[in-house]
N, C-alpha and C positions, 0 to 999 in steps of 0.2 A: 640516676646519673652519678651521684656522689659515690655509690657503691662500685660502679663500674670504674670510676677514676681511682678509687683505693686499690682495687684488684690490679688495674693496669700499672699503677705505681709500684706495687709489690713485685710484679713480674719483671719490671725494668730493673729494680735493684738486685733481684736474684740473678738475672741474666748478666748484668755488668759485673757483679761481684764474683761470678764464677769464671771470669776470663783469666787466662794465664798472664803473669806479669812480665814475662821475658820477651813478649812479642815485639818485633821491631816496628817502629812508627815511621811512616812515610809522609813527607811534607810536600804538598803541591800548593800553588798559589796563582792568583790572577789579580789584576787591579787596573787602575786608571789614574793618570795624572791629567789635571785639567786646569787651565787658566782662561778666564774669559773677562773681557773688558766691555763695559756697557756705557752708552749715553742714552738716558731715558728723558724724554721731553714731553711736557704737558700731560703727564699721567693722571692729573686731577682736572683736566679739561680747562685749565686756566684759573681755577678757584684758588689754588696755591701755586706759587712760582716753583714749578718742579723742573729742574734741569740737573739731573743726577749723573755725574760721570765718575765711575768707580771701577775697580778691578778686583777680581776674586780668584783665589787659588784653592785647590785641595788635592790631596793624594788619597785615593781609596784603595785599601789593601785587603784582599780576601784570601787568607790562607786556609787550607784544609789539612787536618791531621788524619791519617788513615792507617788502620792496622787490621790484621786477620783477613788479608785478601779483600779488604774493603767492607768487611762485615761491621766494623765499628769506625765511625768518622766523627770528627768535631769540626764544625764549620764556624768560622769567625769572619767578621768584616769590621775594619777600622777606617775611620776618617781621620787623616793626619794633616798637619800643616794647613789647616782650613781656616780661611778668614779673608776679610777685606784687606787689601794692601793699605798699610798705614794704621790699621786698627788692631790687628791680630795680637792677642795675648797681652794687652795693656789693661791696667786696672787703676782705680783709685781717683779718677778725675771727674766722675759723673755719678750723680745720685738719682736713682730711678724712683718710681712712684711708691715703692716699698721702703725707700730710705736706704737702699743698699748702694755701695760704691760700685759702679759699672762703667764700662766704656760706652761710646755711642752705639755699640752693637748690643745694647741692653736687651733687645728682643730675644737674643740667642742665649741669654744668661742661664735660664732654667735647664737648657740642654747642654750647657758648657761647650757650645760650638765655637767659642772664641779661645778654646784651649787647644794644645797641640794634638791630642788624641781623643777620639770619641768612639765608643763601641756601639755599633748599630745592630750586629747580629752575633749571637753566640748560642749554638745548640749542638747537642749530640744526636747522631744519626746512626742507628744500629739495626741489624737484621735480627728479627725475633721469630724463629721458626717454630711456631706453636701449631696452628691449624694448617697454615700454608708455609712453604719453605722460604718464600721470597717476601714476607711481610717486613716492612721497615717502619721504625718508630722514630719520630723527632721530638726532642724535649728541650725546651729553652726558649730563647728569643729569636724569632725568625721573621723573614719577610713574607707577608701574606698578600696575595692578590687573586682576583678572579677576572677572567676575560681581558679586556683592554684597559683595566684600571679605572673604570668609570664609577663603580659603587664601592670598591674595596681595594686599598693600596696602602699598606702600612706595615710597620714592624710591631709584632705582638709577642707576649710571653704565653707559652702554652704547650700543648701536646698535640701531635699530629700523627696519624697512622695512615700509611700508604700501602695499598694492596693491589698489585697487578693481577688482572684476571684475563689472561690471554691477550686479546687485542684491546682490552679495556683496562682502566685503572680507577680504583675507588679510593678517595681520600676523605678521612673523617678527622675533625679537629675540635678542640676546646681551647679557648684563649681568654685570659683575664685581661680586660681592657683597663679596668680601674679598681684599685684596692681601696674602696671607700674614700673618705677624705681624711688625709693625714693620720691614718691609723689602721690597725689590723682588725679591730672589732667588727663583728657582723651582727651585733645585737639589734633586734627589731624594736625600736624605741617609739614607734608610732609617729603621728604627725607632730612636727616640731617647727619652730621658727628660729632662724638664725638671729642671734643677738650680737650686733657688732660692737656694742659697748663692753660686753663681758667676754667676747670672743668664744661664745659657746652656742651649742644647738645645731650640730651637724648630724645628718643621717649617715652612719658608717657603712651602709649597704654597698655591695660590689656591683660592677658591671661586667658581664660575661658574654661571650659570643661562641656559638656552635656553628659548624660548617660541614656540609656534605657535598662532595663534588664527584661527578662521574665523567671521565674522559674516554671517548670511544671514537669509532670511525663511521661516517655516513657520507660517502662520496667526498670525503675530505676529513678534517679533524673537527669533532664536535665535543664541546664541554657543556655540561649541565650542572647547576648548583642551587643549593638552598642554604640560606644563612638565617640564623635566628639570634637576635641580640636582646638582652634584658638588663635594665639598670634597676637594681633594688635599693638605690640610695636617693630616692626622689622625695622622701617625706619632709625634707627641709625646704621644699620648693626650689631645689636646684637639681640639675642633671649633669652627668659627665659630658654629654652632648646636648647643648653646646655651652654650658656655663663654665666648665673648667678647661675650655680651649683658650689659651692665652694669646690670641691674635685676632685681628679684625677679620670679619667675614661679612657677606651681604646681609642686609636686614631681613626680618621676617622669617627667621629660622625656628622651627619647633624644637622643644626640648623632648628628646626621644626617651620614652620609658621602655617600650618594646618595639622591635622592628623585624619584619620578615622580608626576605628578598629571594625571589626566584629569577633565574637568568639562564641564558643560553648564548653560546658563542660558536659560530661555524666559520671555518676557514677552508677554502677550496677553490676550484677553477670553474668558470663558466665561459667556455670558448676561449678567447685570448685573454680574458680578464681573470686576475687573481682577486678573490673577494674575501673580506673579513667582515662578518655581520654579527652584531650583538643586540640582544634585547633584554631589559630588566624590568621587573614589576616589583614595587615595594608597597607594603602596608604595615601599619602599626598604631601605637597609641602615644599621645602626649598627656601625661597625668597631671600636669601643672596648669592651673587656670590663671593665666596671666591677666592682670588688669592694666599693665603698662607694657611697653616694648623693651623694657630694661630688666635685667636679671633681678629677681626678688629674693633677697636674703643671701646673696652670694658671699661666701667667706671672704674676709678682708675687703668687703665692698659695701653695698648699700642695702637698704630694705625699703620697699614700697617707693622706689624712685627718688629717694632723698640722696643728693650727691655731696652733702657737706660732710666733713670729717668729724668723727667722734673720738676723743682721746687719741688723736693722731692717726686714727684708722679710717680708711675709706677716702672719699673725696675724688674729684675729677680735675684736680688742679694741674699746674705746670709740672713737667718732668724736671725742670731745672732746680727745684728745691724739694726737700723731702716732705711729702704729705702736706702740701700747703692748705688743702681742704677748701680752697676758694673755688666754688662751683663756676664762677663767671670767668675764671682764668683758664684759657684753653692751652692744651699742650701744643707746642709748635712742632713737635717731632713727628706727629701723625699717628703715634701709637699710644693707646690709653688702656687702663685696666679694663677687663672684659665687661664689667658692669656699666661702663660709660659708653658702650658702643651701640645702644639702641638696636639690638640685633634680633631680639626674640619675637615670637609670633603670638598672635591671638587666634585661637581656633577652638573648635568644639570637642577636642580630644581625639578625633580620628585623623589618621595620617594615611596618605597614599601618594603614589607618584610612579613615573616610568621614565626610561631613557632608551634611546635607540641609536645605533652607530653602524654605518656602512662605509667601508673603505674599499675602493677598487683601484687596481693598477694594471696597466697594459705595457708590458716590457717590450722594447723595440717596436713600438707602433710605427716608427719610421727609423731610418738609419740614424743611430746614435741618440734616439729620442725615446724616453719613457713618458707615458702620460698617466694621469690618475685623477681621482676625485675623492672627496670626503663629504658624507652627509651625516649630520648629527642633530639630535633633537631630544628635548627633555621637558617634562611637565612643569607648569608654573602654578602660582597661587592666584586664583581668580578674585579672591576677596581677602586681603591681608588683615581685615578687622574682625572677621568671624568665619564661621564655616569650617570646612575640612582643611587641615594643614597639608602643605606640600613637602615631600621629601624625595630626593633623587639619588641619595647615596648614604652609606654608613659613615665612612671616614676615608679620606684619600690624602696622599702626600703631594699630588699634582704631577705625577710622571707621565700622564697622558698628554702628549704634545698636540696642539691644534695649530697655532700660528704664533708669529713673533710678538704681536702686540696684544691682541684680544685675549688669548689664553695660552700662556707659557709660564706656569706658576709652580715651580718647585718650592715647597713651603719651607721657610727659613727656620722654623721651630723644630723640624724633624731632621732631614738629611741634607737639605740644600741650604746654603747660607745666604743666598741672595734673593730678594723679592723680585721675581721676573714677571713681566706681563701685567695686564690690568687685573688679573685674578689674584694678585698679591695682596697682603694685608694693607699696604699703603693705599692702593687704589680701590680695593674692596668691591671688585666686580664679580660676576659669576665665574665659577670654575666648572670644567667639563661642559655639560650641555644643559644646565639648569635654565628653565623658562626661555627656551629659544629653539629655533631651527636654524641650521647653518649649512651652507653649501659652498664647498671649495673645489676649484679646478686647479690642477697643478701639472707641471711638466719638468723633466730633468733632461738636460742636453749634455752629452759627454763630448767635450772637445778632444780629450786624449784619455788614455787609461788612467791618468792621474788628476785630471782637471775636469770638473763638471759644474753646471749651474742649475740650481733648483729655483723655480718661480711659481708662486701661488697667488690666486685671487679668490676672495671669498665674500659672501653676502650673508648678513645675520639679521634675523628678526625675532622679536619676543613672541611667545605664544599668548601671554597674558599682559595686559597693560602694566607698565612700570610707573608708579606714582613718584612724584617728588617728595620732599620732606618738609612739612609745614612747621614753622616755629624754629627757634634757634636752640640747638642742643649742645651739650658740652663736647668740645673736641672738633677739630676741623673736618673730620670725616662725616659729621652729622649736621653741621650748620647749613641751613638754607641761606640763599642769597637774600639778605634783608636790606642791603644798601645798594651801592652802584658796583659795577664790574671793573671800575677804574682802580688799579692797584695803588695809584698815587692819592686817591681820595681817603681821608682819615676814617671814613665810615664805610669803606669798601667791604664786600662780603669776605668772611673768613678771618676778620681780625678779632681782637679781644673786647670789642665794645658792645657786643650784643648781650641781650638779657638771657641768662641761663634758663634752660627749660628743656623739656624732652620732646614736645611736639608730637607729630604723627604723620601718616601718609597723606599726601595732597594729590588728588586725582584731577585737579584743575587742568594741568598740562601733561597728563599721563600720555605715554606713548609706547608703541611697540617697536619703533625704529631703532635698531642697534647700530646700523651702519655697514660699511664694507671696508675691506683691507687688501693691500697689495704687499707681498713679501718677496724677498730674494735671498738666496744663499749660494755663495761661490766657495767650492771646496777643493783644496789641493792636497793630495797625498804626498807628503814629504818622504816618508818611509812606510813600509807596511805597519799599520796600526797607528801611525803618527799623522794627524790631519790638521791642517789650518783652515778655518772657516772665516769668511767675511760675510756678514749677514745683517739683515735689518728689515723693518717694515713700517708702513705708514697706514693709519686708520682714519677714515672719514667717519667721525662718530655721529650717530643719530641722536635724537632727543631722548629716546629711551635709555641709551647709554649715559647721557649727561644726567638724567634723573637718578640713575642707579649709582653713579660714582660721585657726583657733585651735589645731588639733591635738588637741582634746578636746571632748566634748559638755557638759562642766560649764559652759562659758561660755554663758550663756543670754540675753544681751541682744540685742534686735532692732535692726538698723541702719536708720537713716532719714536722709533728706537733704532740705533745703530750699534753694532758690536763686532768683536772678533774673538775667536776661540782658538786655543791650541789644545789638542787632545791626543794623549798617547794611551792606548789600551794594550796591556801586556799580560 
């Protein structure tokens, strides 16, 4: 593979270097302006007083430079003027867990999304007529997805070759997901342990992904893909997925050493129905034998579950002061360093999982009325204390929309600045269709050519029991209810009075009941491409959802959201 990459890189430089310099360059562009205001309520089921009212704006601009009759192109995408109203581009008044001065949007600091301009995509796209005349090569940072964005949906750096073959299209790609830890070395240094006192002992191995996809026709559009992922940096008992993901995710996630994904997506017609069907099967290995549910040896973090700070490093203390190192002091912001999140899995090293998605729509089922349905399901972990680990995706940004409350989670650390839906880091619920089956019935009524109403109702159940969380762990996302549910009680659940510890899964009140939800969206077209939406949803949460998000079924408030959007696509 390395020899192939060297040869390909050489051909790229030869081709680009031989191009005339006087060729005119054409500029085209597209983009979107969006502002959305949200009121999110009870997104922690009452465990914390969550009533968040905020407004977010962004401008996404995607120019393309083209020359030689389209034989050479450069694609760019920028996010500009992106931020919460009242927060954007402010600094110096907030100290995060690393001791840096940040604003209250500290979660976005590593991606600089509180700055005016952020580059998401930048790659060259050129025709390379070697064996075939219409071969195209992409080099740089590009947006990669397969199917309906269930298992892969991200921006990556790499090389992609696209070859049309009559009615078919073959795509081959290599992408580097992680360049070791804080360095360029790829030396194989054997099994080591991170030493947080000396800040030494990381495995510099890289994480790479290879992808092959065939697009063809079979009574509609059919896509088939195979993805292979390998992380060579796990000898320090950490993995890029999920130790180096700096936001909260649901518990019991395996650390991925290798992962294989085969999938298929078909889009076509069956009578009056337009159908979109996808199935993915995943299998791989988790090379790290966890003895706790917390990251072991994560840089700038802990080793063997110890949450106290050493020489000012580590600790799961308050965000309000720099590295307080007080394990019993919880963050009230809801965001903690990754090692404080009790999110890892105990398994026998084998990983497998699956996900399925079926979407149907019947246009003009009745005058001015479109009807549809969504069915989604994904595997779960039947025993989070041992046995085979569950995996349903490689990495996603959350652009697969399901519903307003249960799962609408554009991830703030990547390209969306706001945590939306219960799948966000704040609520820490499932994303896509992990450990659940879901059925949604929806309809859209067109009052006029400019005004329409979308309504959806859905029912969700887990495939495997969802346990609570026994014991009190650092951080509000992990604390079990050990006191009363009365927020006026000094010993109520979620305060700072509990004993620090990491606990574990509690199957005493385990449940598969996730609940049901009702959503609505009223859309008005102001001008072509300019749309105003008034939307919202209410979820009647089941005990399984309460265990998942709050760690205990005692929290009985139902989450709901109201919002409005203004969107102009140009």
